C-alpha angles and dihedrals in degrees: 000000000000092000091051092050092048093049093047091050095059114123110260116240120247121228091256092051090051095045091044092051091049089051094047094044093043092048091049092047093051088042089057091047092052095046094049096044088079092054091054097047097035096110101045093041096052093039088062100036101044096067089048087054094051096259129117114249096228120149091252093051092047091053092044097050090040087060091047091054091045088052092050090048089055091049087055090050088051090054089054089085085089089077093065100069089041090056093047090051104036106020143279098253096049092050092045090059092052093051092052092049090050099052096039093050096049095042088053091049088060086077091071098044112131098182135035089246093058090051089049092056092048091050092049092052092043087055091058090059097039093053092050097052094065095053093044095047094043093049092049094052093046093052100037103041119080116261095249092055102031096093095052088044089060092053093046092048092053092056086071095073092056093041082060088059087059090051091050093047093047091047090049092048096051103024112017095049090052107033103027141244097297092064089052091057090046089056087056089072093068096089089075087078089067091065092072091056092049093046095056103026110042131061129193120279113272089231091061094042090053090063100088095175102071116202120237117246091255097046093049090053098041093051088070088071098044121119091267099050110022098093096046092045091055094045093046090052091052092049089052091050089056090051092046091054089054095048104040100029094039120020095037089064091057096096092048092045094050090047091054094047092047093050090047089054094051106269119145119244091259092047091049091051090053091049087054088055091049089050091052091051091048091049090049094049090054092049094049089053090049091051093052093047095045102076095054089046091049090053092048100040103021129250098279099047093045092052088048090056091052092046090052091051091051091050093052096043096047094043095046098034098049099023098048117004093048089062100046107131093221138020091011095140100067092045092046091049091051090051090051092063091059091042085057092051090052090047088066086080085100089070088066091068092053087057101033107039097060089052092061101054139053123248096259093063104018097106091045091052093047093047095045097047093046094045113035094067089058090078092059088039088056090056093047092047089051090050091051090051091048089050091051091050093046099045095033092230137095098204108071099039091050093044090057091062088071088079089075090069092057088055090049092052090053091053098045096086088065094057125104112267110214103170110140095013123116123237108279117250 
C-alpha cells in the first residue's frame, strides 16, 4: 500500500520535461551509435586506408593505427570541455544542438576519407561534439526534471548511449557487412535531424532561466577550482579517468577480441563479424540493465559505495575476461560472451556521473563542472589507450594489455571514500 501511494504521488512530467528528455536521450543514443561505429568498422576502414597512406595493412599496423585514432578521438572528447562554460552562459538547449551538429557532421565526413590522416582529423572533431552531448543532456535532465524523479531520469537517460551501441551493431549487421564501412560513417550523419526537433520543441530549464545574472565563460570555469569545489572537481575527474580506462582501453576492444576468438575457433570472416555484432548487443544489454538498476542502488547504498560496486565488477570482468578467458584453448567464445554481459553491467558506472555530478555544483557552474570532469580525463585516457594499442602491436595479442587496465579500478575504489556523498540532498540552486 505504501509503495502504491509513493508511486502515485510522484510529480507528473510537463511536456517540456518529456520533450527535453527525449532530446537528451535521443542525442545520447545517436551519440553512442556514432562513437561505436568506428569500433565496428575499424578493421575494414584501416585495411583500405593504410595502403593509400603509404603504410602496409598488416594486422599489427591496423591495431597500432587503430589505437592512434582512438587516442585522437579521446583528445577531441577532452576538448569538449569548452561546451560547459558556453552552456552556463548561453543555455543548455542551444549548446546541446551545437554538440549534436558537430558530432554528426564529422562522423558523416568519415565516409569520404581517402587517407588514414583525414579519418583521424574527422574522428578528433567528432569527439569534440560527442563529449559535449553527454554533459549538456545530463545537465538539462538534472535541472528540468522534478526532484523526486531526477535520479531515475539520470539512469534512464544514460541507457541511450548503449541503446546506440545496439543501433550501431544492427546497422553493421545489415548494412555495414553488405555495403561497407563508408556507408556506416554516412549513417552517422543522421543525428543532425534531431536538431530540428530540439530547436522547435524544447525550451531551457526553468532553473537556468531563473538565473538572471549569467556568469562569464571564465567565471563559470574558474569557480570549479574555488575553495568550495576544487577538491571534488579533482576527485570527480579522477573517477571519470578510471571509468574512461575501462571503456576505451577495455570495452572498445570487444569486437576485435570476439573476432579473433571466433576465427581461432573456426568461424569464417563473415561469421566472426556477426559474432562481434552479437557481442556488442550483449554488452549493451548488460549496460542498459546496469543503468536502470543504478539509481535505486545509489539511493539505498549511497553514491560512493554504489560506484565502488560497479568499479569492482569492471575490475573482475576485464581481468578475468581478457586475462584468462580470452586465452582458453577451446570453447573460449561462449565463456567470453557470458563475461561480456557482466562487463556491460559494470560499464553502467558512467550513469552514476549523470546522477552524481549535477548534485555537487550550483546552477551557475553546473554545466562547466559536468563538461570538465567528463572530458579532462580523456587526455590521459588517450595516452593509456595508445599504450594499450602499442602493447597489443608489440606482444601480438589483445588479451594481456587490456587485462592490465583493470588495475585502474582498484585505484578508483581506494579513492572513493574521499568523494562527496550527496545521497538525500536536493540539487543545489
